[in-house]
TORZA-118449 format. One line per field, with one value per atom (N, C-alpha, C): x, y, z; atom name. Coordinates in steps of 0.2 Angstrom, whole numbers. Last residue first. Layout:
<pts>
px = X	...
py = Y	...
pz = Z	...
atom = CA	...
</pts>
This chain:
<pts>
px = 433	430	425	445	439	437	459	457	449	467	462	460	484	477	473	499	496	488	512	506	502	527	522	516	543	536	531	558	553	546	567	566	562	572	572	571	560	567	566	549	550	557	545	550	551	531	534	539	523	526	529	509	514	517	499	504	511	486	488	494	493	488	490	495	497	491	499	494	497	507	508	501	508	505	506	520	518	515	522	516	516	530	532	528	521	527	529	506	508	515	498	503	506	483	488	492	478	479	483	468	472	473	468	464	470	481	475	473	494	492	486	507	500	497	520	518	510	533	525	524	546	545	536	555	549	547	571	567	560	571	572	569	567	575	575	551	556	562	536	542	546	518	524	530	501	507	513	491	493	500	481	487	489	464	471	476	451	454	461	446	445	449	455	450	451	460	462	456	457	458	460	455	449	450	468	466	459	475	471	469	492	487	482	505	500	494	523	516	511	539	535	528	554	547	543	570	565	559	586	581	576	590	590	584	589	596	596	576	579	587	563	569	574	552	551	557	553	556	554	543	545	547	545	544	547	536	539	539	538	534	539	538	541	537	532	529	533	538	542	538	532	531	533	528	532	530	515	519	522	512	512	518	500	506	506	495	493	500
py = 531	524	522	541	539	532	539	545	545	524	527	534	523	524	527	517	520	519	519	516	520	518	521	516	522	520	522	517	523	520	508	509	516	517	511	513	528	526	520	527	528	525	537	533	533	538	540	535	545	540	542	547	549	544	542	544	547	548	543	546	557	555	550	557	556	554	567	565	562	562	565	562	566	563	567	562	566	563	551	556	561	542	545	551	544	542	546	540	543	540	543	539	543	542	546	541	542	538	544	539	543	539	531	534	539	521	524	526	518	517	521	525	526	525	517	521	520	517	516	521	508	512	511	507	505	510	499	505	502	488	490	497	485	487	489	492	487	490	495	497	491	500	496	499	500	504	499	491	493	497	501	496	497	505	507	501	502	504	507	495	503	506	481	484	492	479	481	483	479	473	474	493	490	482	496	498	495	484	489	490	481	480	486	471	477	476	470	467	474	463	468	466	464	461	466	458	463	459	453	455	461	440	447	449	426	429	437	424	422	425	435	431	430	441	437	432	439	442	437	444	438	440	453	453	446	457	451	450	474	469	463	477	476	472	476	480	480	466	472	478	454	457	464	457	453	457	456	459	455	457	452	455	463	465	460	460	459	461
pz = 572	574	570	566	567	567	570	570	571	577	572	574	583	584	578	588	584	585	601	599	593	611	606	604	618	619	615	610	611	613	606	612	615	590	595	602	582	585	589	569	577	579	556	558	566	545	551	553	530	535	541	519	524	527	511	508	512	521	515	512	536	531	526	554	547	542	568	564	557	585	577	573	600	596	590	614	608	603	621	624	619	615	622	623	602	603	610	595	601	602	579	583	589	571	574	577	552	559	563	538	542	548	521	527	530	516	514	521	519	512	510	527	528	520	536	530	529	548	546	540	554	548	547	569	565	560	575	573	569	590	583	581	603	601	594	607	604	603	616	614	611	617	617	615	618	619	620	606	613	613	594	595	603	592	595	596	592	586	587	602	603	597	599	603	603	582	588	592	567	572	579	564	566	569	560	567	569	550	551	558	542	547	547	535	534	539	539	538	537	541	537	537	548	549	546	549	547	547	551	556	553	542	542	546	544	543	542	545	550	549	540	537	544	548	543	539	566	560	554	578	575	568	594	586	583	606	604	597	613	608	606	630	623	619	643	639	631	651	651	647	646	653	654	629	634	641	616	621	626	600	605	610	590	593	600	574	581	584
atom = N	CA	C	N	CA	C	N	CA	C	N	CA	C	N	CA	C	N	CA	C	N	CA	C	N	CA	C	N	CA	C	N	CA	C	N	CA	C	N	CA	C	N	CA	C	N	CA	C	N	CA	C	N	CA	C	N	CA	C	N	CA	C	N	CA	C	N	CA	C	N	CA	C	N	CA	C	N	CA	C	N	CA	C	N	CA	C	N	CA	C	N	CA	C	N	CA	C	N	CA	C	N	CA	C	N	CA	C	N	CA	C	N	CA	C	N	CA	C	N	CA	C	N	CA	C	N	CA	C	N	CA	C	N	CA	C	N	CA	C	N	CA	C	N	CA	C	N	CA	C	N	CA	C	N	CA	C	N	CA	C	N	CA	C	N	CA	C	N	CA	C	N	CA	C	N	CA	C	N	CA	C	N	CA	C	N	CA	C	N	CA	C	N	CA	C	N	CA	C	N	CA	C	N	CA	C	N	CA	C	N	CA	C	N	CA	C	N	CA	C	N	CA	C	N	CA	C	N	CA	C	N	CA	C	N	CA	C	N	CA	C	N	CA	C	N	CA	C	N	CA	C	N	CA	C	N	CA	C	N	CA	C	N	CA	C	N	CA	C	N	CA	C	N	CA	C	N	CA	C	N	CA	C	N	CA	C	N	CA	C	N	CA	C	N	CA	C	N	CA	C
</pts>
């Protein structure tokens, strides 16, 4: 789940208080319309596809990803992922 602040940034809750890292596994079926909300954050984001396929919109550019591929989203970039098939 993505928690958003008023400015559209994600409210990140880190896994380790002494090390700013957040790791989670998610399915697009948990989001309305099979798409995460558009957001940004001050951290980089590494996305890895365990299975299936997805698309990711970064500042209006859409990238397709398949199982075994990954994507690095730089800090302060507006982005969201979404399912190819619903």
